[in-house]
C-alpha positions in Angstrom: 134.4 -68.0 -2.8 137.4 -66.0 -1.6 138.5 -63.0 -3.5 142.1 -61.7 -3.6 143.3 -58.3 -4.7 146.7 -57.8 -6.2 148.3 -54.4 -6.7 148.6 -53.4 -10.3 152.2 -52.5 -9.9 153.0 -56.0 -8.6 151.4 -57.6 -11.6 153.2 -55.3 -14.1 156.5 -56.0 -12.3 155.9 -59.7 -12.5 155.2 -59.4 -16.2 158.4 -57.4 -16.7 160.5 -59.9 -14.6 159.2 -62.8 -16.6 160.2 -61.2 -19.9 156.6 -61.3 -21.0 155.7 -58.9 -23.8 152.1 -57.5 -23.9 150.8 -56.1 -27.2 147.4 -54.7 -28.2 146.0 -54.5 -31.6 142.6 -53.4 -33.1 140.8 -55.8 -35.3 137.6 -55.4 -37.2 134.8 -58.0 -36.8 131.8 -58.4 -39.0 128.3 -58.8 -37.6 127.4 -62.4 -36.9 123.9 -62.5 -38.2 121.4 -60.6 -40.4 118.2 -60.5 -38.4 116.0 -58.5 -40.8 116.2 -57.1 -44.2 113.3 -54.8 -44.9 114.0 -52.4 -47.8 111.5 -49.8 -49.0 110.6 -50.0 -52.7 113.5 -49.0 -55.0 115.0 -49.6 -58.4 117.4 -52.3 -57.1 114.9 -54.3 -55.2 114.0 -57.7 -56.8 116.6 -57.1 -59.5 118.3 -60.3 -60.7 120.7 -59.3 -63.5 122.7 -56.6 -61.6 122.7 -58.6 -58.4 124.1 -61.7 -60.1 120.8 -63.6 -59.8 121.0 -63.3 -56.0 117.3 -62.1 -55.8 116.1 -65.3 -57.5 113.2 -66.7 -55.5 113.8 -64.3 -52.6 110.2 -64.4 -51.4 110.3 -64.8 -47.6 112.0 -62.8 -44.8 114.3 -65.7 -44.1 115.5 -65.9 -47.7 115.9 -62.1 -47.7 118.3 -62.3 -44.7 120.3 -65.1 -46.4 120.5 -62.9 -49.5 121.9 -60.0 -47.5 124.4 -62.2 -45.7 125.6 -63.7 -48.9 126.1 -60.2 -50.4 128.1 -59.0 -47.4 130.3 -62.1 -47.6 131.2 -61.1 -51.1 131.7 -57.4 -50.0 128.9 -56.6 -52.3 126.2 -54.0 -51.8 122.7 -54.5 -50.4 120.2 -51.7 -51.3 117.8 -50.4 -48.6 115.5 -48.9 -51.1 113.8 -45.5 -50.6 113.4 -43.6 -47.4 112.9 -45.8 -44.3 114.1 -49.1 -45.7 116.4 -50.8 -43.2 118.6 -53.8 -42.2 119.1 -55.2 -38.7 122.1 -57.2 -37.6 123.5 -58.8 -34.5 127.0 -59.0 -33.1 128.5 -62.3 -31.8 129.3 -60.6 -28.5 128.4 -57.3 -26.9 130.3 -54.4 -28.3 131.7 -52.1 -25.6 131.4 -48.3 -25.7 135.1 -47.2 -25.8 134.3 -43.5 -26.5 136.0 -43.8 -29.9 135.1 -45.4 -33.1 133.4 -48.7 -32.2 131.4 -49.6 -35.3 131.7 -49.4 -39.0 129.4 -49.6 -42.0 130.8 -50.2 -45.5 129.0 -48.4 -48.4 129.7 -47.4 -52.0 129.6 -43.6 -51.7 131.7 -41.5 -54.0 132.8 -37.9 -54.0 129.7 -36.9 -56.1 127.3 -39.5 -54.7 126.3 -40.0 -51.1 123.1 -41.7 -50.0 123.2 -41.3 -46.2 121.8 -43.9 -43.9 120.9 -43.2 -40.3 122.4 -45.7 -37.9 120.7 -47.0 -34.7 122.0 -49.3 -31.9 120.3 -51.4 -29.3 121.4 -53.2 -26.1 119.9 -56.6 -25.4 118.6 -55.3 -22.1 116.2 -58.2 -21.5 118.7 -60.8 -22.5 116.5 -62.7 -24.9 118.8 -62.4 -27.9 116.2 -60.5 -29.9 116.2 -56.8 -31.1 113.0 -56.0 -29.1 114.4 -53.4 -26.7 114.9 -49.7 -27.4 116.6 -48.4 -30.5 118.9 -45.4 -30.0 119.9 -43.2 -32.9 123.5 -42.4 -33.4 123.7 -38.6 -33.4 125.3 -37.3 -36.6 126.0 -33.9 -38.0 122.4 -33.3 -39.2 120.8 -34.2 -35.9 120.2 -30.6 -34.8 119.4 -29.3 -38.3 116.0 -27.6 -38.5 115.1 -29.7 -41.6 115.7 -33.0 -39.8 112.4 -34.7 -38.9 112.3 -37.4 -36.1 109.4 -39.7 -35.8 108.7 -39.3 -39.5 106.4 -42.0 -41.1 105.9 -43.1 -44.7 103.5 -45.6 -46.3 104.2 -47.0 -49.7 101.6 -48.3 -52.1 102.5 -50.5 -55.1 101.4 -49.2 -58.5 100.3 -51.1 -61.6 103.6 -50.6 -63.4 105.6 -52.1 -60.6 106.8 -48.8 -59.1 105.4 -47.3 -55.9 103.7 -44.2 -54.5 104.2 -42.9 -51.0 102.4 -40.6 -48.5 103.8 -39.3 -45.3 102.4 -38.2 -42.0 103.0 -34.5 -42.8 100.8 -34.4 -45.8 103.6 -35.1 -48.3 103.4 -37.5 -51.2 105.5 -38.8 -54.1 106.6 -41.8 -56.1 109.5 -44.2 -56.5 109.9 -44.0 -60.3 110.7 -46.8 -62.7 114.2 -46.4 -64.3 114.8 -47.6 -67.9 117.8 -49.8 -66.9 116.0 -51.6 -64.1 113.3 -53.7 -65.8 112.2 -56.1 -63.0 108.4 -56.5 -62.7 108.2 -54.9 -59.3 110.3 -52.5 -57.3 108.5 -53.6 -54.1 110.1 -56.3 -52.0 108.5 -59.7 -52.8 108.7 -60.9 -49.2 106.8 -58.0 -47.7 103.0 -57.7 -47.9 101.9 -54.4 -49.5 99.9 -53.5 -46.4 103.2 -53.7 -44.4 105.2 -51.2 -46.5 105.1 -48.7 -43.6 108.2 -47.2 -42.1 109.1 -44.8 -39.3 112.4 -43.1 -38.4 114.5 -40.0 -38.9 114.3 -38.1 -42.1 117.4 -36.1 -43.0 117.3 -33.0 -45.2 117.3 -33.5 -49.0 120.9 -33.7 -50.2 120.5 -33.7 -54.0 122.0 -30.6 -55.7 122.1 -29.7 -59.4 125.1 -28.1 -61.0 126.2 -28.0 -64.7 123.2 -30.2 -65.7 124.3 -32.9 -63.2 122.4 -34.1 -60.2 124.7 -34.9 -57.3 123.7 -36.3 -53.9 126.0 -34.4 -51.4 127.7 -35.8 -48.3 126.8 -34.8 -44.8 129.7 -33.9 -42.5 129.8 -37.0 -40.3 127.8 -39.8 -38.5 126.0 -41.6 -41.4 126.4 -44.8 -43.5 127.1 -44.6 -47.2 128.3 -41.1 -46.8 131.5 -39.6 -48.4 132.5 -37.9 -45.2 135.8 -36.1 -44.7 135.6 -36.8 -41.0 134.7 -40.5 -40.3 135.3 -42.2 -43.6 138.2 -44.5 -44.6 137.8 -45.5 -48.2 134.2 -46.5 -48.5 133.8 -47.3 -44.8 132.1 -44.9 -42.3 133.2 -45.3 -38.7 130.7 -44.6 -35.9 130.7 -44.2 -32.1 128.4 -45.8 -29.6 129.0 -42.7 -27.5 126.9 -40.7 -30.0 123.8 -42.7 -29.1 120.9 -40.5 -27.9 117.5 -41.1 -26.3 114.3 -39.9 -27.9 114.7 -36.4 -26.4 118.3 -36.0 -27.6 120.0 -36.8 -24.3 123.1 -39.0 -24.2 122.0 -42.6 -23.9 125.2 -43.5 -22.0 125.2 -47.1 -23.3 127.9 -49.3 -21.8 127.6 -51.8 -24.7 125.4 -52.7 -27.6 124.3 -56.0 -29.3 122.3 -54.9 -32.4 122.7 -52.4 -35.1 120.2 -51.0 -37.7 121.0 -49.0 -40.8 118.1 -47.1 -42.4 117.8 -44.9 -45.6 117.7 -41.4 -44.2 116.9 -39.1 -47.2 113.5 -39.0 -49.0 114.5 -37.6 -52.3 115.0 -38.4 -56.0 116.4 -36.9 -59.1 116.3 -37.4 -62.9 118.8 -40.1 -64.2 119.6 -41.4 -60.7 116.2 -42.2 -59.2 115.5 -42.4 -55.5 118.1 -41.9 -52.9 118.7 -45.4 -51.5 121.4 -46.2 -48.9 123.6 -49.1 -50.0 125.5 -51.2 -47.5 128.4 -53.6 -48.3 129.1 -54.7 -44.7 128.7 -53.9 -41.0 130.9 -54.6 -38.1 132.7 -53.5 -35.0 136.3 -52.8 -33.9 137.7 -54.8 -31.0 140.9 -54.5 -29.1 142.9 -57.7 -28.7 145.5 -58.1 -26.1 148.3 -60.7 -26.5 151.0 -61.8 -24.1 154.1 -63.2 -25.8 
């Protein structure tokens, strides 16, 4: 095949001479598929009334993915449960690293309530269409905080009253408590075997503060989902950059593009009246630049 090179100036001149107008716009594009919805135990898991009956008969991983996709289609929230719970999604086409905001995650954070989720990205390096390559954490404002723990692991155990206990790999332990207004039989996801309620990831520092008798989960500066940031937030949407992806040792990952995204509850904390910190997600997507010639 012969290849021909044309000077850029000549191409631009041709476009100008033809009266052709070139415009570029940025569009937002939701993820194409939910590949995995694996929440940790939490007060919203298995609940039917508050979720409009959407959790009815959600007892397999496939049904759980359909549940999450249906909620996103309604711009409704999906709870990731306590620390470590996560959701994995795929884009229709690779998302290029532009150096700016490439990705977004919609949440339901408010000025006095943030439940930050850590965001991870993956490139389909082996080309098999599955999220089985390397996950890269998107570095946020808390990445270098001394209280941040990477490689953190938690195991949950269902309790007789339907709540759950947890132990971590640092000797810590606690519970996901029942809340009076959430009366479902179990707070543990029905489609996950109890022996598989094990999670690993990055634990962010506790963000719950008490003032004037109120417990308020505080926002981090930037770089997280479901976070009332003053830097990357527009409305209830947090914008994220592929260029913030780092390797396990904190070095820039320098990804040219990504195919998969994971959002994971990042704070292991709870408080009276509000229960566990559980990241909520209402949608995930990317920004694409569209060029039109008129």
